[in-house]
N, C-alpha and C positions, 0 to 999 in steps of 0.2 A: 818281802825285797825279791826284787827279783835276779835271777845268778849273776854275780860278779864276771863271769869268764865270759857271757854274752857282750859285754862291753871289752873285756879282755880281746875278744876274738875281732871285734870291731874295730880297737884301735889297732890290730895288726895286720889285718885285710888292708887299712887306707895306708898304710906302707909301701904295698906296691902296688894295690890297684887308683888309689886315688888320683883325681886330676885337677888342674890348676885352673883357675878361672883368671881373667886379667883386668887391669882397670881401663878406664877413659873409652867403654864400648858406649856406642849413641847409635840412635835410632831417631830417621827423619821422615818416615813412611806413616801415614795416616793411621793404619794397626800393622800389628805384627806379635811375633813371639817370641821367648827366649828362657835360656836355663841357667842354673849355676855352674852350667861349664862340664858337671862329672861325667857326663854321659849314662852308662848304666850304670856307674861306680859310684860309691861312696866320695864326696867334694873332700878336700884336703884340709890340713891345720892348719892354723896360721893363714887364713887366707885376710884379704882387706881388698876388694875388687868393687866397681862400681858402671853402672849401666844410666845414660843420659836420654830419657824419652823427652824430644823436643818435636811432635807430628808438623807439618808443613801448615795443615790448616787450624793451628794451635789447638786450646782447650774447647773444652773441658777434656779432659783423662779418666779414661775409665782402666784401671790394674786390677786384671783376676789371678790370683793363684791358683791353678786347677791341682798342683801336688805341692806338698810341703811336710817337710821332716829336718829336723834339725835340733842338735843338742837341746836342750830347753834351758832358757835362761843362760846360756853361754855361747849360741852359735846363734846371731840375729841378723835379719833382712829389715834394714832402715829405709825409709822412705822419706825424701824431703822434695817440698817446694821450690822450683828454681834448679838450676844447674851447678849447686853447691852443698858442700856439707854442713852448712850453718845450721848450729843447733837452733837456732830459734826460730827455723823452717822445717822442725823435724814434724811429719805428717800421723806418721805411724811405724812403730817398730813392733815384729815379729817372731817369734820362738817357740820351738817344740814343734807338737803338730797341730793345729789349730782345725777347726772344722773346714770342710772345702766343697765348694769354693770359696774361696775369701777375697772379698773385693777393698779397693782401696781407690776414691774417685774424690777428683778436686777439679776445680773452674779454670786451674793455672795451665799455660800454654806448654810448662818443661817440669818435670819429675827426675829426680837423682836417685837412682836406687843403688843403696849399698848392702855388701855383705862382707859380715867380719864373722871370722871364726877364732877359738882360741886355740890353745897348742896341746888338749888332748882327748878323745872321743871325737867321733863322726857321724855323718848319715846318711840319708839317702839324696840330699838336698832339695831342690824346689825347680818347677816350670812355671811360668807364667805368660798371659798375654794381655795386651793394650788397644786399647777403641780410644779414637778420640773426636772431637766435634759434635759430639750428643750431648743437650742438655739433660742432665737426669739419666735413671736408668730403671731397669726391672729385674731383681737378682731372686735368685733361690738361696744363695749361700747364708749358711746358719750365723757365720760373724762377718763383722764387716764396719768400714767407718767412712763419712764422706765428710765434706765442709765448703763453706762458700768459696775456698783457692784465691782469695784476692789477698797477694802479695803484692802488689804491683808498688814501685814506688809512692805514689800519688795516691794511692789507697781509695780508687773510684773505680766504680765499673763503667768500662767502656761502651756500652751496648745494655739495651734492656733485656733482662733477664726472667724467664719462666720457666722453672724447674720443677719436675716430681720425681723424688727417688721413692721406689716402692720393693719392699722385701716383701718376698712371698712365703708364707708359710710351708714348711715341709710334710706336715702332718694335720689333720685335724685335730689334733692336741698342742700341739705348737702356740706358744707364746712369745712374740717377736718384743722385746722391751728396749728403746732409746734412751739413751741418755747424753749428756753436752758436757763438755769439758771448756769451753769458750763460747760465749754466748753476747753477742752487745749488735744491734738494728737501729738505722736512722727509723724515723718514723713515717718514712716514704717506702720503707722496706716491709714484708710481712713473711709470715710463715705461718702454714697450718697443719697440725697433725691429724690424722685420720687412721683409725681401726677399721677397715674395710672400707665404708663410705659415710661409717660414724664420724664428724668430727669432734677428736679428743681435746684443742684447743689451738685458739688463735692467737699469736704474739708479735707484737714489734716491741721498738724501744730496747729497753733492757729488762723487758719483762720476762726472765730467763723459764723457760719451761722445766716443769719437775720431772722428773723419771716418769717415762709412760710408758705403757705394755698395752699390746692389742690384745681383743679378746682372742679367745682358742679358736685356732683354725680360719682366724683373718688375717690379712695382708696389714703391714704396715705402710703408710706414707708418710712422706714429707714434700710439704708443696711449698716452694721458695721464689717468691717475687721481688724483684728491685729494678727501677728504672734508671736509665742513662743518668750516669753524674752522682749515683747514690754509694755509700760505702755500708760496707756489712763487715763482722769478724765473728764466724761461729764453727763450731767444729762438734759432730755428733759421732758417736759409736753405739753399735746394736747387737745384742747377742739374742740367742734363740732357746728357749728353753723348749727340749723337745720331748719331754716327758716329765710329768708331774711327781711329788713326794707319795700321791694317791689319787689313784683315777678309777672310780667306780662305773664299773658296766653292767649290762643283764640284758633280758630277752632271751629270746629261742636261739639266736647265733649273734657271732659282732667277729669282725677282724679288727686287732690291731697292732702295733709294732712298736720298735724302739725309738718311735719319735721321728723318722727320719725315712725317707723313700730307699730304695734299693742302692741305687747311685750315689747317695749320699750318705759319709760317713757319721757314726753317732759320735756322741761326744765324749769327752773325758769327766770326771769326778760325776759321774750320772749313779743317782741310787733313786730308783724310781719303783713303785707298786701299782698293779692293775689288780682291783680286787672283781669278781667275775661273782654275783650275786647269784644265789639257789633261785632254779626256777622249779616250783612243785618239789615231787621226789625225784626227778631225773637228775643223772649223774652229768657231769657238764665232760665234756672230751675236749682234748685242743690238741690241733695237729700242724705244725709249723710249713710255711708255704715257703722259705728260704732261710738261712742260719748262717752267720759268719761272724764271730767275734773272736779277739786277743784271748789262744788258748789258754786256760789256767789263770787267766787274769780278771776275764769280763765275762761274768757269770750271768748267767738266766735260772731261776730257782721257781720250782713249781710247789705251791705247799695246800695240801688238803684241809683246806679249811681258810679261815679268815685273817690268821696272822701267821708270824713267823715259827710260831712254837706248835703247829701244826704238824703232823705228817708231813714228811717231805718226799715229795711223789719223784721228783728228777732235778738232777743238776747239770747242766749242758754249758758248753764254752767247746769252742775250736770252729771247724769248717763245716760239718756233716749235720743237715738234720735231723732232731731227735725224733725217736718213734714216737706216734701218738700216744696222749698220756689222757687216762680217764680216773675220775674222782670218786667220790663214794655218792651214792643217792643221797638228794636233799641237802647236799653240804655244798659251802663256798668255797673257793679255790682262787688262792691268792698268786700270781704272778710278780715276782722281780727281778729288776734288772741293775746290774752292778758294775761301773767301768771303773777302771784306775787312771791315773794321770798321764797316762801316755799309749801308743799304739791305738788304733780304731779302724772298724771296717764294716763292712754293708752293714751287721747287723742282722736283725730277723724281724718275721711277720710271722702271725699265726691266729687261725680262725677257729672259733671256739661254738661247738654247737650242745645240744641238748639230747641225752638219750635215754630213753626210760630206764628204767630200774630195770625190769625183767628181759631188755635188748641189750643190756651193755657190753653183751660179748658178741652183738649183730644177730643173736638167736631170738625166738619168740613172735607174739604177734601171728598173723595170719597173710597168707599168699595167695594171688590171683591164679597163678600159675601161668602167668603167660607173659612173663618179662624176656625178652629177646632182643638181638639188635633190629628185628624188623617189628616190634612191639614196644617200642620203647616206654608208650605212654602206661604200661603195664607196670613198670620196674619203680620200686619203689622205693624213697630215701629216708633213711633214718630221722625219727621225730616227725615225720610227715613233711619234711623240705620239699620244694618243687626241683632244688636243684642240689648235685653232690656228686661226690665221688663213688661210683661204686666197689667199693674195696672188698678182699675177699677177708675172712677171718677164720685161720687156720688155727685149729686145737689140736688135744692128744685125748685119746680114748681111754678112761679107766678099765672100762668093762671088759676090753679084751684081754688087755695085759693080766687082767687079774682071773679071769677064765683060762688063758691061753699061756702058760708060762710051764718049763720043766727043770727042775733043778737035778743037777748030778754033781758029781763032784769037782770043783774048780770051774763049772760054768753053771750058767744060767741059759736056756733057750726062750724066746718068748715072741708072741706076735706083737704086731703093732699097726694103727689106724690112724690117719689122721684126715679129721672131718672138714667141711668147709663149711660154715656156718653164717658168713658172711652176706653182704648184700651186692657183691661181684664175683666172677670167676678169679681163679688162680690163673694166670696164663704166662708163660714164658716163650720166647725167640730166639735164635741166634742174634748177636748183636750185630756181627757182619756175617752173612753167610760164607763160610767156605774158608773161613778165618782162623785157625787151631794154633794152639800152642803147647812149646814143651819148656814148660818155667815160662821166662820172658821170650823165647825163639820161637819165631811166627814156622808153622809148617802145615803142609797138607793136612786137611782134616779124613784122609783116609790112613794116614798113619797109623799102626797099630800098637806103637807102645813106643816111650823116649826112650832115648840111650842111657837115662837114667834107671830104667826099669821103672819108673811113672807112668801113669795113663794120661793120652793127650787131654786138654782142657779148653772148652772153647767158653767165651764170653757171651752173657746171655741177658735179654732186657724183661722185663716185666711188661706187661700191658695193662694199664690201668683203663677203664671205661668210666667216663662221665656223663654223666645226666643232665640236662640243659631244661631251664624251664618253660621253654616252647616243645618239651615233649620230642626231643633228639635226642641221639646217643653220639659223643665224638669220644678218641682214646688217643692215651699219649704213651709213652714209654720212659723206661728209668733201668737205669743200670742196676742189676740184678743176681748177681752170684755169676757161676762157673756150671759146666757141666762137663762129663766122661763118659768112654765109652768104656765098660765092665766086660771082657771075655765073657767070663763064667757066669754073667746073666745073657750074654748075648744084646744087650739093648745099650741106651746111653741113660745115666744116672744124674739128677740133681747134686751137685755136692754139696754138702754140711746141711743136706734138708733135716736130719733128727739126730738125736743122740740119746742112748739110754746107758744109765749108769746104777751101781748097787750104793747105798746111802744109809746113815745111819742117824737117827733123830737126836743131835745134841742139845735140842728146847727152843731153838728159834724158830721164831713163825713163821720162816719163810724157808722151804725145803731147798730150792737152789741154793742155799748158804750151808746145807750141811754137809759134812765130810766124806768125801767119793772114797768105797771100799775097793770096788770094779768097776773097770768102763765095758762099753761096748764096741765089739769090733766092727759095726757098721754104722754107717755115716751118711751115706748117697743113696738116693731110692728115687726110680722111675716115676713120675706123678702123673696117674691114671685114675677115672672115674671105675675104681671097683665094684663099686655097689653106693646104695642111697642110706640116707638118712633113715628110709621107711626099712629099706631091706634088711639092715643090720640094728633092729630096736637095740635102744641104749647107748650106742656108740657117740651117738650126737646129742649133744649136752650144753644148755648153756650157763652163765654164772652162777644162777642160783639150784643148779644140778638139776635142771627139769628136762627130762627126755623130751629131745625136738624128734619131728619128722618131716615128710617133707610137705606135709601142712601147715606146718607154722614155722617154717625157714622161710622169711621175706625172699622172694626172687627165684623161689626154684622154678626151674632148672635153668639158670641163665649161663651159659658157657658157648663156646664154639672151637673150643682144641684142646685134648685129650688123647694120651697116647705115649709109647716109649721113644718116640722120633725126637728130633730136634727141636720140634714144636711140640709141648707139653702142657698141661694143665689139671685142674679139678674144679667141675663145675657147681655153683651153690647148692647145696643140698645132699652133695656127694662125697665120697671118701674113698682113699687110697686105702688099701691093704698089703702089710707084707706078713707071710705068714711065718710061725717059726722053723718052718721046716728049711727054709731058703736060706742060702748060703750067707752067714756073717750076721743073722739075726741072734746075736749071742751076748751074755754078758760073760767076761771072764772076771773067778773068783779067785784070788790070789793068794797061794798059799799061807798058811796061819791064820786064816779068817775063822771063827768061831760059830757054831750053830748059835742061831737065836733069832730075834725078831730086827729086822731090816727094813727098807722101801727100794723098791724100783722107780726110778723119777725118769720119766721120757719126756724130752722136749721136742718140739717141732720148730725147725729154723731158728737155732740156737743162736746163730749171730745176726739176724734180724737181717737177712740180707734182702727180704720181701715186705713190702709195703701192706699192711693190714688195717683192718678197723680196731684191732685191739692186740697190742702188742705183750701183755701183760696173762693172757689163758692158753700161753701153748705148752703149757706143762701140765701133767699129773704125778702125783706121789702115791703109788702102790704099794699096801704092806706085804710083803711077805715074812716066813717063818723059814731059815733056813735049817733041813734037818741031815743034809748028805754031806757035810763037809767033816774032813777025817783028819784035817792036821790042826787043830785049834793050837798055834804056838808051840806044837809039841807036848799039852798038858791036858788037850781033853781027847774025848773019847766019842767015834761016830753015834750020831743021834743025841748026843748032849745039846740041850738047848734053852735059853735064856725064856726066863718068866715075864722079862721087859725088855724092850728095844736096850741096846747097850747105849750109854751115855755116851761114851767116845768110841773111836774104830780101835781094832787090834790087829796091828799091819806083822805081828811076829818081833822076832827076838832082836837084843840089841847084838851086835857082835866087835863092838870098840870098845872104847875108851871113854867113860862118863864121868865128869867132873862137877856136872851140875847138883840140882835140888830135884828130887819127884815127891808132890804131895798128891797123886793121882792114884791111879789102879795099874798095876803092871800084872800081866797074864802072859806075857813071853818068853822067851828063853834065853839067859844071857850067858854067852860065852866068852866074855871076855873081863876086863877086871875094872870094879866100878866103885869108887870112892867118894861117892856123894852122899848125899842123907835123905832117906826113905823116911817119908811121913804117913806114905799110904801102904795099898796092900801085896804084896808081892808073891801070887799062886804059881807061878812059872818054874821051869827047872833050872836050877843053875847049876852049871858045870864050873863053874871058876869061881872069883872072888868077889863076893855083891855084898857092896854094906850099904849101897844107893839103889839108884833107877835104871831100870832100862828102857826107859819113855824117853818125850823129850829133854834135850840138854838147854839147858839155860845157864844163868850163873857166870862162872868165867869165859864158857864158851862164845856168850855175847858181849861179853867185853873183848874178848881176841878178835870178833870181827867188827867192832866198833872200831877196834884199833887198825885194823887193815884196810877199812873202808877210808882213815884218817888218812893213812899214809898213801892210798891212792890219788886221794884229792890233792894232797901236796904236791905230788908226782905229778899231776894234769896241771895245775899249776906251775911247776919247774919247766915241763913240757912247754908249754906257752912261751914262755920267756927265753 
């Protein structure tokens, strides 16, 4: 259920901002536009407004809603044939958030539109256009209706009618379904239903057509003819199934989306699946071209297998395109999309490609050594494709951390390397040259320091090179993080480029979830070609831990920008290195940390600001045995060493009051009063009264937190009222 406070907020907002529409509005022009009258605000409560559309050239009239958002099942737009609100002449009644655009068509020369709202809960309202005088129409609206429109007192067509109504599919998977609520024809009238150019059926008299659907990806057409003097009474509505319960796709590459183009919102109540079948022993890689769903409610999920019980690779919603996702070699991939009952957006589109197992991280294979902007024909695409984005693939080096780190009491210094083993260079440039910021304030880029002592920042863009099938290369840019000038290094750094942490293995298979003991001081770096994969053997490795060289990295040495200025980058097959002797290349080991076995976890681009071929190979976990720590919770001595990595982090003693229950191990120092129950082992030094634990507080503490949270919620509701 969606939060109640959202509705409360909307209702309160409508009191001050909602606008009133009026009744008796009329339009006589042959085409025009109108809205609910609320402008950029929400409409008001208790409305009952009407608009009469009576074009000078008469009917037919095509009414199209381009925006529509009302309280579902309570606030309605009703459409009547003629200039009255006669319920017998009701054509359509619309509420909620239908698929857009939404069309209503009638042969009648006059329409009346009524907008009725109740006493509570409002929304953004609606906008509509109308056109007249044209028999039939072509539309890509995913839902709508049309009818003969013959409500004249005589019940007779006054001229020959030959009309075709065509609903276009919004995707190759779209299936359009038409049904009739009323159907009665004279023998002289005729109706033909078509899927594309294929006739589904021809109908006359009272031979009511069955519910009919187009073939996937084909248009649905209704062709209606009636001579002068004949009569007819029919009304039809249609819907579009934009995705299916299960669609199966395969091949080397392919593209699919939520079932609608980017400019058309997806539908409510979707529950769709796409199964990407395996391709030899390759991995499947998916990348999103666009992505916008209702955050937290309309969700795309990707599974590493052919069913929803397979490992979940990712769960995505909101308005930011997710990072590319790569599955296991030789395994199917299942993509699901579920939407709820309201609020929808442009949706999403993705492309899947196949990646050889040994190249899943961008490495492996062979290179011709000639890839460049001047020689695009020599640039290779993953899996031998003719066209692709030549993306970088930034990793972290296990070897350099393993061989170049130094431990002292309270600190570990380390060297770090960030190789590019991808298909294209990493390249960044200023988004707006000469424009820098102190927080959100624009300042000259010559400013040395911000008023608060922070470094000035400059927004950057990443250049992505795209190879085309005709052996040309173009490029595009995307926003990708910021840079800052660092006086101690004397040059510009890319912010949040790397992070180092000291962690302890808690048994989880993913080291990125292990508890953090100590953090690194340095997170920003200059991006430069310090050396190549061949000049530093072992620093470049693929997903199978195979050592890569410049002869086995595709597209080496493609790149055009490197250095520590405002334009920076790392070529294909090159790496940047920061030595442990440089300022900030250290992890702070906090007081109370015991000697023993831990891990240094290094992550390149930890916040995923940069688009890469593989977003999941950016880290390494390097084991380290601490021997120089001298303050192990007050209870250990210099040089003490555990024989196995600790199962939980030790962060010193408890100096407060603990009323919870401890079932773990306590090696810290307790100087407070502890009245909990300890069923574990306490090897620390206790200078107070300890009958319980000095670790994590649960029990009554968590109950108090729940009570405070409840009080906060009630306070918020009370404030809203």
